[in-house]
C-alpha positions as CSV (number, residue, x, y, z in Angstrom):
1,M,127.4,63.4,80.8
2,S,129.7,63.1,83.5
3,E,129.2,62.3,86.6
4,F,128.1,64.8,89.7
5,Q,127.7,64.5,93.0
6,R,127.0,67.2,95.9
7,Y,127.4,66.5,99.7
8,E,126.4,69.7,101.7
9,F,126.0,70.3,105.4
10,M,124.5,73.2,107.1
11,T,124.3,73.8,111.1
12,I,121.9,75.8,112.6
13,D,121.7,75.7,116.5
14,R,125.5,77.3,116.9
15,P,128.5,78.0,114.1
16,L,131.1,75.6,113.8
17,T,134.5,76.3,116.4
18,Q,137.4,76.9,115.2
19,E,138.2,73.2,115.9
20,Q,135.5,71.9,114.1
21,L,136.4,74.2,111.3
22,N,139.7,72.8,111.0
23,S,138.5,69.2,111.2
24,V,136.2,69.8,108.8
25,K,138.4,71.2,106.3
26,S,140.6,68.2,106.1
27,L,137.7,66.0,105.0
28,S,138.3,67.0,101.6
29,S,140.5,68.7,99.1
30,H,137.3,69.5,97.4
31,I,135.4,70.9,100.5
32,Q,134.4,74.7,100.7
33,V,133.5,75.4,104.2
34,S,132.4,78.0,106.6
35,S,131.3,78.1,109.9
36,T,127.8,77.3,109.2
37,H,127.9,75.5,106.0
38,A,129.8,73.0,103.8
39,S,129.4,71.7,100.6
40,I,131.7,69.2,98.3
41,D,131.1,68.8,94.5
42,Y,132.3,65.4,92.8
43,H,133.1,64.7,89.0
44,W,134.9,61.7,89.2
45,S,135.3,60.4,92.7
46,S,133.3,60.4,95.8
47,F,133.1,61.2,99.5
48,K,135.6,59.5,101.5
49,H,133.8,59.5,104.7
50,D,130.4,58.5,106.4
51,P,128.2,61.6,105.6
52,I,125.9,60.7,108.7
53,N,128.8,60.8,111.2
54,I,129.8,63.9,110.0
55,L,126.6,65.0,110.2
56,Y,126.2,63.8,113.8
57,R,130.1,65.3,114.6
58,F,129.3,68.9,113.6
59,F,126.3,69.5,111.8
60,D,122.4,69.5,111.8
61,G,121.7,69.3,108.2
62,F,122.8,67.1,105.3
63,L,121.9,66.8,101.5
64,Y,123.3,64.5,98.8
65,W,122.2,64.2,95.2
66,A,123.9,63.4,92.2
67,N,122.9,63.5,88.6
68,W,121.7,59.7,88.2
69,G,119.4,60.4,91.8
70,S,119.4,58.8,94.8
71,P,118.7,61.7,97.2
72,Q,119.6,61.5,100.7
73,L,118.7,63.9,103.2
74,A,119.2,64.0,107.0
75,F,119.0,65.9,110.0
76,R,120.4,65.9,113.9
77,F,117.9,66.7,116.9
78,P,118.9,67.8,120.4
79,H,118.0,64.0,122.0
80,G,114.5,63.2,122.7
81,I,113.3,66.1,120.8
82,L,111.5,63.6,118.5
83,S,109.8,60.5,119.7
84,K,111.1,57.6,117.9
85,G,106.9,55.8,118.4
86,D,105.7,58.7,116.0
87,I,108.3,58.3,113.3
88,Y,107.7,54.5,112.7
89,D,104.2,54.8,112.9
90,Y,105.0,55.9,109.1
91,D,106.5,52.6,108.4
92,L,109.2,53.8,106.2
93,E,111.8,51.4,107.7
94,D,113.2,51.0,104.0
95,Y,113.7,54.7,103.4
96,L,114.1,56.5,106.6
97,T,116.6,55.7,109.6
98,F,116.1,57.3,113.2
99,T,119.1,56.4,115.3
100,H,119.2,57.4,119.1
101,H,122.6,58.8,120.6
102,P,123.3,60.0,123.7
103,D,123.5,63.8,122.8
104,Y,121.9,63.8,119.7
105,D,119.5,62.3,117.7
106,V,119.6,61.6,114.0
107,L,116.9,61.2,111.4
108,E,118.2,59.8,107.6
109,I,115.8,60.0,104.6
110,H,117.4,58.0,102.0
111,F,116.1,56.9,98.5
112,G,118.7,55.0,96.7
113,E,117.0,53.4,94.3
114,M,114.9,56.8,93.3
115,E,116.5,58.2,89.7
116,A,116.9,61.3,88.7
117,P,113.8,63.5,87.5
118,D,113.8,63.9,83.3
119,E,114.9,67.4,83.1
120,S,118.1,68.4,84.9
121,T,117.4,70.0,88.6
122,E,119.8,71.1,91.2
123,Y,119.0,71.1,94.9
124,E,120.0,73.2,97.6
125,L,119.7,72.2,101.4
126,G,119.2,75.8,102.5
127,S,115.4,75.5,100.6
128,L,115.2,71.9,103.4
129,I,116.5,73.1,106.2
130,G,113.3,74.2,107.6
131,I,111.6,71.0,107.6
132,R,114.2,70.4,111.0
133,D,112.3,72.9,112.9
134,E,108.9,72.2,111.6
135,L,109.7,68.3,112.8
136,M,110.8,69.6,116.0
137,N,107.4,71.6,116.4
138,G,105.7,68.6,116.1
139,D,104.8,69.3,112.0
140,A,104.3,66.0,110.4
141,R,103.8,66.7,107.0
142,S,107.4,65.9,106.1
143,L,106.9,63.0,107.2
144,Y,104.1,62.1,105.3
145,I,105.6,63.6,101.7
146,I,108.3,60.7,102.5
147,W,105.4,58.3,102.8
148,L,103.9,59.3,99.8
149,A,107.2,59.2,97.8
150,A,107.5,55.6,99.4
151,Q,104.2,54.5,98.0
152,C,105.1,56.1,94.6
153,I,108.1,53.7,94.2
154,I,106.6,50.8,95.7
155,E,103.5,51.5,93.0
156,G,106.6,50.7,90.4
157,Y,106.9,47.4,92.1
158,E,103.2,46.8,91.4
159,N,104.4,43.4,89.2
160,E,106.1,42.4,92.0
161,V,104.4,43.4,95.5
162,K,100.8,42.7,96.1
163,V,98.9,46.2,96.6
164,E,97.8,44.9,99.8
165,D,101.2,44.7,101.3
166,Y,101.5,48.3,101.3
167,E,98.3,49.6,102.3
168,I,98.4,47.9,105.3
169,K,99.9,50.8,107.5
170,V,98.4,53.9,106.9
171,P,99.1,57.0,108.5
172,P,96.4,59.9,109.1
173,V,96.8,63.1,106.5
174,P,98.6,65.6,109.0
175,K,96.5,68.8,109.7
176,G,97.2,71.9,107.3
177,F,98.7,69.6,104.4
178,H,96.3,71.6,101.9
179,N,98.9,74.0,102.4
180,L,102.5,73.3,102.6
181,T,105.3,75.3,103.8
182,A,108.3,76.1,100.9
183,A,110.4,73.4,102.7
184,E,107.8,71.0,102.2
185,S,107.3,71.9,98.9
186,A,111.0,71.5,98.1
187,L,111.1,67.8,99.9
188,A,108.2,67.1,98.0
189,E,110.2,68.0,94.6
190,L,113.2,66.1,96.2
191,L,111.5,63.0,96.3
192,Q,109.7,63.9,93.3
193,V,106.1,63.5,94.7
194,P,103.4,64.2,91.9
195,Y,101.9,67.1,92.4
196,D,98.1,65.9,91.5
197,L,98.9,63.2,94.6
198,L,100.1,66.3,96.9
199,I,96.7,68.0,95.9
200,A,94.8,64.5,96.7
201,A,96.0,64.5,100.1
202,G,95.5,67.9,100.8
203,N,91.6,67.8,99.8
204,H,91.5,65.5,103.0
205,S,93.8,67.4,105.4
206,K,91.7,69.3,108.4
207,P,93.2,73.0,108.8
208,T,95.6,73.7,111.0
209,Q,94.7,75.6,114.5
210,S,97.1,78.4,114.6
211,L,98.7,79.6,117.7
212,C,98.9,83.4,118.4
213,T,101.2,84.7,120.4
214,D,98.6,86.4,122.5
215,D,97.5,83.0,123.3
216,F,100.3,82.2,125.2
217,V,99.8,83.7,128.5
218,T,96.5,82.0,128.5
219,L,98.2,78.5,128.0
220,V,100.8,79.0,130.2
221,K,98.3,79.3,133.2
222,L,96.8,76.3,132.1
223,L,99.7,74.0,132.6
224,P,100.0,72.0,136.2
225,T,101.9,73.9,138.3
226,N,104.0,70.7,138.8
227,Q,104.9,70.5,134.9
228,R,105.6,74.7,134.7
229,D,108.1,74.1,137.0
230,D,109.7,71.2,135.6
231,Y,110.0,73.2,132.2
232,L,111.4,76.3,134.3
233,I,114.4,74.1,135.7
234,R,114.8,72.5,132.5
235,L,115.4,75.9,130.9
236,A,117.8,77.0,133.5
237,H,119.5,74.2,132.8
238,N,119.6,75.3,128.8
239,E,118.3,72.0,127.9
240,P,118.4,71.7,124.2
241,G,115.4,71.8,122.1
242,L,112.9,72.5,125.0
243,S,111.2,75.5,123.1
244,P,109.7,73.7,120.3
245,L,108.6,70.7,123.2
246,F,107.4,73.2,125.4
247,V,105.0,75.4,122.1
248,R,103.9,71.6,121.4
249,E,103.1,71.0,125.2
250,L,101.0,74.0,125.1
251,R,99.4,73.7,121.7
252,K,97.5,70.4,123.0
253,L,95.6,73.2,125.5
254,I,94.4,75.2,122.3
255,P,90.8,73.2,122.0
256,A,90.3,73.7,126.0
257,I,90.5,77.8,125.5
258,N,88.5,77.5,122.1
259,N,86.0,74.8,123.8
260,T,86.0,73.2,120.5
261,P,86.5,69.5,120.0
262,V,89.6,68.1,118.7
263,Q,89.7,67.3,115.0
264,N,90.2,63.8,114.1
265,D,92.6,63.4,111.1
266,E,91.7,61.2,108.2
267,Y,93.1,57.5,107.2
268,I,93.3,57.4,103.4
269,T,95.0,54.4,101.6
270,Y,97.4,55.1,99.0
271,A,95.3,53.5,96.9
272,I,92.3,56.1,97.3
273,L,94.7,59.1,97.1
274,N,96.5,57.9,93.8
275,A,93.2,57.5,92.0
276,D,92.0,60.9,93.3
277,S,95.2,62.2,91.9
278,K,94.5,60.8,88.4
279,K,91.1,62.6,88.3
280,I,92.7,65.5,89.6
281,S,95.4,65.5,86.7
282,I,92.5,64.8,84.3
283,Q,90.3,67.5,85.5
284,R,93.8,69.9,85.5
285,E,94.4,68.9,81.8
286,L,91.0,69.7,80.8
287,Q,91.2,73.1,82.4
288,I,94.4,74.0,80.9
289,K,93.1,72.9,77.3
290,E,89.9,75.0,77.5
291,Q,92.0,77.6,79.1
292,K,94.0,77.4,75.8
293,Q,91.3,77.0,73.4
294,S,90.0,80.2,74.9
295,A,92.9,82.3,74.6
296,H,93.4,81.2,71.0
297,L,90.0,81.9,70.2
298,A,90.5,85.5,71.8
299,H,93.6,85.6,69.3
300,L,91.3,84.5,66.5
301,R,89.2,87.6,67.2
302,E,91.7,89.9,67.2
303,V,93.0,88.8,64.3
304,Y,89.8,89.0,62.5
305,D,89.2,92.5,63.8
306,Q,93.0,93.7,62.3
307,Q,92.4,92.0,59.2
308,D,93.0,95.4,57.0
309,I,96.4,95.8,59.0
310,L,97.4,92.3,58.8
311,W,96.7,92.1,55.1
312,Q,99.1,95.3,54.3
313,R,101.6,94.0,56.9
314,A,101.7,90.3,54.6
315,E,102.1,92.7,51.9
316,Q,105.0,94.3,52.9
317,E,106.7,91.5,53.9
318,V,106.7,89.6,50.4
319,K,108.1,92.9,49.1
320,I,110.7,92.3,51.4
321,G,112.1,89.6,49.1
322,S,113.9,87.2,51.5
323,G,112.6,83.8,52.5
324,R,112.3,85.3,55.9
325,G,109.9,87.8,54.7
326,Y,107.8,85.2,52.6
327,D,107.6,82.6,55.8
328,E,106.2,86.0,57.7
329,A,104.0,86.3,55.3
330,L,102.6,83.0,55.2
331,R,102.3,82.9,58.6
332,I,100.1,86.1,58.7
333,L,97.9,84.4,55.9
334,M,97.7,81.0,58.0
335,E,96.1,83.0,60.4
336,L,93.9,85.3,58.6
337,S,92.5,81.8,57.2
338,E,91.4,80.4,60.3
339,A,90.0,83.8,61.8
340,F,87.9,84.0,58.8
341,D,87.2,80.0,59.1
342,Q,86.3,80.3,62.3
343,F,83.6,83.4,61.8
344,D,82.1,81.2,58.8
345,E,83.8,83.8,56.2
346,T,85.7,81.4,54.2
347,K,84.1,82.5,50.9
348,K,85.0,86.0,51.6
349,F,89.0,84.9,52.8
350,Q,88.8,83.2,49.3
351,E,87.9,86.5,47.2
352,C,90.2,88.5,49.5
353,F,93.3,86.2,49.1
354,Y,93.0,86.3,45.3
355,I,92.9,89.8,45.4
356,W,95.9,90.4,47.2
357,V,97.8,87.7,45.6
358,R,97.8,88.6,42.2
359,P,100.7,90.9,42.1
360,F,102.9,87.8,43.9
361,I,102.4,85.4,41.1
362,Q,105.5,85.9,39.4
363,R,107.3,85.3,42.6
364,P,107.8,81.4,42.0
365,S,109.2,81.0,45.5
366,F,107.3,82.8,47.6
367,V,104.1,81.0,45.4
368,A,105.6,77.5,45.9
369,R,104.9,78.1,49.8
370,L,101.6,79.2,49.7
371,Q,100.7,75.8,47.3
372,S,102.6,73.8,50.1
373,H,99.8,74.7,52.2
374,K,96.1,73.3,51.7
375,A,94.7,75.5,54.0
376,L,95.4,78.2,51.7
377,P,93.0,78.3,48.7
378,D,94.4,76.9,45.4
379,L,96.4,79.1,43.1
380,K,96.0,76.9,39.5
381,N,93.7,78.8,37.9
382,I,94.8,82.2,39.1
383,I,98.2,81.4,37.7
384,S,96.9,79.7,34.6
385,V,95.6,83.3,33.9
């Protein structure tokens, strides 16, 4: 398989100007560009520029992936919209970099040692770009997914790294983790976080406190006058990213109007989540097995109830005289045999089978097929007659 790499960029807050568009077009002869999107595919080469620098200069989102793995995802934010302290609470310095600039801040997620999944998969930035708005609105679920992905990689090095080394700093399970958004699910797929591990974490997650539009009127009135004035002044100056900051401030007041205490998130070690996920996996496999068994029993009941029709269909297939007809007749007979066995009528099947097969004993190719399956009655006696 030849090498394949894709670099993809998107703008969200504003389209590229004509000058910016011309600059982006000059980056590569492989690039496809619009005022809001750029993508570059390589098979035998690589991008000659620093993609994080290109993100910082022109775009709001960036995704890199290759057919050997090594995914990289990054976002640009208005300066100050994210708290560096909140991000570094996740202790992800080997997998996440947060860089402050005077005008924008850049969050870079890099898993260079991650191999590609077993099945060939393509990823799109459009399915992941929603994470940017979620982070701006204070939603930490994507950061927790990154943390889980990091723990999965560390677990692969468990012979070299002590378990305690990666369990010391444990972030809380974010609210609403049992109900991930489409973008968060896409992130989990990109970083290959096992589905059962997500379920295990979701089982320890508190429900989110929703904020309805009608609540804004009440919540704004709860803000101190000086704080409201400060937001109005900043709004007049068209401060980037002000809206999500304001909404996050209002959400802190929801417990006050609901007269309910704030629910603290749970701190669950990866070891516990991993053990839970294995139990969930076993339970899910058992459920799948039971469902398959139930479906198979229902099918056998249907075969048994339609036995007269199936004997006739098998006869028609044999009379066709082709290899395909013989194979289909054999398949039908095997299903009839299993169905009769299921309902404790093995002897009845043998009797019906001997009567049915007599007209076809002179077909050696078909008889050879029958004799190759021990589940069918022995034909030696009937052939010798």
